Phi, psi and omega in degrees: 000142188289153179289133180289129185260151170267168191292330176293322173300309190295317180296311178295317183288333178289316186295309180308314182287320168315316185285320183290323180292317176296321181289354170114004183273146174294151191297313181303319181287325184297321177292315171300325183289336180265012180058050177210159185273165181290325177302309183293332182290306184304314180296320177287323177293332173277336184275310196244017175295126186094347183275143169267183188299312178301315181298316182295319178302323182291313178299322189279335180283317181293323171301314181298317175301318180292318173305315183290331183277334176295312180287335170291320179302320176294327176286327178285325168303312174299323180290323180294320177295319179296316178295323168303331179282329194235127181273141181304326181294341178274353188258040180284334179232163177295332174288332171293315179297325180298315180298315181289326178292322175297322187285321179294320179293325182281323179273313180282334183075023178272166178287152178297329177295315185294316183295318171297319178300316178299313188266001173078031183247133172278145187290337176290315174299316177307311187279340185285129174275124187290148174288315179274150183295140179278147173279163179277089174275347180255106174281152175293144188293345178250006189270128180277153180288132180281340181273352179281143190259139177255136188258000000 
């Protein structure tokens, strides 16, 4: 993975390369003398052209904040999807939550830790095997109730 550069390093390298290019050096050679590739130089120049150091620091801060918010949004979307899958009424007992957590981890592919956090089950409660046999709190999703009457 590439080393993360600070705003000051980027501005200095772009100015140094520009000065070398103005003095007559080829862009590729000037970029190599600054320990970077020609493509990196062009990418940085396209991205950060005309910025001073303070502006570039602000842009980089905003990019990092944007990435953090995107990750958080994805996590919230996953939580919403889990809640759509499970009705709160079905989570009355730890046994019912245990069954739903097992179902969610199998169907949605989320980690047990995340499913326990979203559904409010402590992980030790999830992993502890009950001494008494559990009732079937989890109905198969597409099975209709046999006692219901059709009109």
